[in-house]
C-alpha positions in Angstrom: 13.4 -15.3 -35.5 12.4 -12.0 -33.8 11.3 -13.9 -30.7 14.7 -15.7 -30.5 16.5 -12.3 -30.8 14.4 -10.9 -28.0 15.0 -13.9 -25.8 18.7 -13.7 -26.3 19.0 -10.0 -25.5 20.8 -9.6 -22.1 19.0 -7.7 -19.3 21.1 -4.8 -18.1 22.2 -4.7 -14.5 20.2 -1.5 -13.8 17.0 -3.1 -15.2 17.5 -6.2 -13.0 18.1 -3.9 -9.9 14.9 -2.1 -10.7 13.0 -5.4 -11.0 14.3 -6.6 -7.6 13.5 -3.2 -6.0 9.9 -3.4 -7.3 9.4 -6.8 -5.8 11.0 -5.9 -2.5 9.0 -2.7 -2.3 5.7 -4.6 -2.6 6.8 -7.2 0.0 7.8 -4.4 2.4 4.3 -2.8 2.0 2.7 -6.2 2.7 4.6 -6.5 6.0 7.0 -9.3 4.9 10.1 -7.8 6.6 8.9 -6.4 9.9 11.9 -8.0 11.6 14.4 -6.8 9.0 15.3 -7.8 5.4 17.5 -10.8 4.7 21.2 -10.3 4.1 22.6 -9.6 0.7 23.7 -13.3 0.1 20.2 -14.5 0.9 18.5 -11.9 -1.3 21.0 -12.7 -4.2 20.1 -16.4 -3.9 16.3 -15.6 -3.8 16.4 -13.5 -6.9 19.2 -15.4 -8.7 21.2 -12.2 -9.2 24.6 -10.9 -8.1 25.1 -9.1 -4.8 26.0 -6.0 -6.8 22.4 -6.0 -8.2 21.0 -6.5 -4.7 23.1 -3.5 -3.5 21.7 -1.3 -6.3 18.2 -2.3 -5.5 18.6 -1.7 -1.8 20.3 1.7 -2.5 17.2 2.7 -4.6 14.9 1.8 -1.7 17.1 3.6 0.8 17.0 6.7 -1.4 13.2 6.5 -1.3 13.4 6.6 2.5 11.8 3.1 2.6 14.6 1.3 4.3 17.6 2.0 6.6 21.0 0.3 6.2 24.1 0.2 8.4 27.1 -1.9 9.3 26.3 -4.5 12.0 22.6 -3.5 12.1 21.5 -4.9 8.8 18.7 -3.6 6.6 15.4 -2.6 8.2 12.1 -1.0 7.1 12.2 2.7 7.9 8.5 3.4 7.3 5.4 1.7 6.2 2.8 3.1 3.9 -0.9 3.2 4.6 -3.3 1.5 2.2 -5.9 3.9 0.7 -8.8 1.9 -0.8 -10.2 3.2 -4.1 -13.0 0.6 -4.2 -15.3 2.5 -1.8 -16.4 6.1 -1.4 -15.0 6.9 2.1 -13.7 9.9 4.0 -10.2 9.8 5.5 -11.4 8.8 9.0 -13.5 6.1 7.5 -10.6 4.9 5.3 -8.2 4.7 8.2 -10.6 3.5 10.8 -8.8 2.7 14.0 -6.0 5.2 13.2 -5.8 8.6 14.8 -6.9 11.1 12.2 -7.1 14.8 13.0 -7.7 17.9 11.0 -6.2 21.3 11.1 -8.8 23.6 9.5 -6.8 26.3 7.6 -9.7 28.0 5.8 -13.5 27.7 6.1 -15.3 30.4 4.3 -17.6 31.4 1.4 -16.1 32.3 -2.0 -17.2 33.0 -5.6 -16.8 29.7 -7.4 -14.1 29.6 -10.1 -15.8 28.9 -13.5 -14.6 25.3 -13.6 -15.9 24.6 -10.1 -19.3 26.2 -10.8 -19.6 23.9 -13.9 -18.7 20.8 -12.0 -21.2 21.6 -9.2 -23.9 22.6 -11.8 -24.0 26.1 -10.5 -24.3 29.4 -12.4 -21.0 31.3 -13.0 -19.9 33.3 -10.0 -22.2 31.4 -7.6 -21.2 31.5 -3.9 -19.8 28.2 -2.7 -18.3 27.0 0.6 -14.5 26.5 0.5 -12.7 24.5 3.1 -9.0 23.8 3.3 -7.7 21.2 5.8 -4.3 19.8 6.7 -5.0 16.2 7.7 -2.8 14.2 10.0 -2.5 10.5 10.5 -1.0 10.3 14.0 1.6 13.0 14.1 2.4 12.8 10.3 0.8 15.4 8.0 -0.8 13.2 5.3 -2.8 15.4 3.0 -3.8 18.9 2.1 -7.4 19.0 1.1 -9.2 21.8 -0.7 -13.0 21.2 -0.8 -15.7 23.2 -2.6 -19.3 22.5 -1.4 -22.6 23.5 -2.9 -23.8 26.6 -1.1 -26.9 25.4 0.9 -25.4 22.1 2.2 -22.0 23.8 2.6 -23.4 26.4 4.9 -24.8 23.7 7.1 -21.5 21.9 7.1 -19.7 25.0 8.5 -21.9 24.8 11.6 -20.1 21.6 12.6 -16.7 21.2 14.2 -14.6 20.1 11.2 -11.5 19.4 13.2 -13.0 16.1 14.4 -15.3 15.2 11.5 -15.1 13.9 8.0 -17.2 15.9 5.5 -18.9 12.9 4.0 -21.0 11.8 7.0 -22.0 15.4 7.5 -23.2 15.7 3.9 -25.4 12.6 4.4 -26.7 13.8 7.8 -27.5 17.2 6.5 -29.1 16.1 3.1 -31.0 13.2 4.6 -29.8 10.9 1.8 -26.7 8.8 1.3 -23.8 9.7 -1.0 -24.2 8.0 -4.4 -21.1 8.0 -6.5 -17.9 10.0 -7.3 -15.8 10.6 -10.4 -12.1 10.4 -9.6 -8.8 11.5 -11.3 -5.5 10.6 -9.8 -2.1 11.8 -10.9 1.4 12.5 -9.6 2.6 16.0 -9.2 5.8 17.6 -7.7 5.3 19.4 -4.5 5.4 23.2 -4.9 7.5 25.0 -2.2 4.4 26.1 -0.2 2.7 22.6 -0.2 6.1 21.0 0.6 6.5 23.1 3.7 3.0 22.4 4.9 3.2 18.6 4.3 6.8 18.5 5.6 8.3 16.9 2.5 11.2 18.1 0.3 10.4 20.6 -2.5 9.7 18.7 -5.7 8.8 15.5 -3.8 6.1 13.4 -5.5 2.6 14.0 -4.3 -0.6 12.2 -5.3 -3.1 14.7 -6.6 -6.6 13.4 -6.2 -9.6 15.2 -7.8 -12.9 13.9 -6.7 -16.4 15.1 -7.5 -19.0 13.5 -5.2 -22.8 13.4 -5.7 -25.7 12.5 -3.5 -27.7 9.4 -4.3 -30.1 11.4 -6.4 -27.2 12.5 -8.6 -26.8 16.0 -7.3 -23.1 17.0 -7.2 -22.3 18.5 -3.8 -18.5 18.1 -3.1 -15.5 18.9 -5.4 -12.2 18.1 -3.8 -8.5 18.7 -4.7 -6.4 16.6 -2.4 -2.6 16.6 -2.3 -1.5 13.5 -0.6 2.0 12.4 0.4 3.1 9.7 -2.0 5.7 8.4 0.5 3.0 7.6 3.1 0.1 6.2 1.0 -0.4 3.3 -1.4 -3.6 3.5 -3.5 -5.2 0.1 -3.9 -8.3 -1.0 -5.8 -9.8 -4.1 -7.4 -10.5 -3.9 -11.1 -12.9 -6.1 -13.1 -12.3 -6.5 -16.8 -15.3 -5.7 -19.0 -15.8 -6.9 -22.6 -13.7 -4.7 -24.8 
């Protein structure tokens, strides 16, 4: 009886519009509409909904900045997102191999580690660590604001290299003489504070992806703690998950 009641409950127009927008957003990210989206009648037939629902879905995507609409020009993709793979431990240049990645080094210095940073890097309280802040561009678009804390010995050697043109990860491997092993990762959405918004060229309060990553060498020594603010309108995080036995 309960199943019958649930099945008979009508789906509200706003809910259907959101469902349509979610499917269209995924198809846009997959490159399905590089030549423009179909017209409203075609989309209404494809999703078996009214044109009003299609209009609401497209209005939501336009508000996100994902599409452009206009009379006599139709509906076109305004910008594509870049896929960021969560399956592998890669630096930004390695992740977007073939794309133009450049770094603006805003800070590169030695600081006393905040207590939480010292704990994560297995250092004594107040230990000196290397702190690097970089604004990272993909082409001409500012993509992320990275704050990096490095263990002192290896960090000092990293500072001797031109960070404008290098990922830190390959430098860590070259300096330590061993590969990176694993990283623990936390990912959440946060609103852009006014300062970060200005640097990343997004509206204040816009959604950013905050990525916290602690990376260790192959022998398990933690060497790199990062706090990365990444533009949510330019990046899609992707990964492949395998279910283990509960």
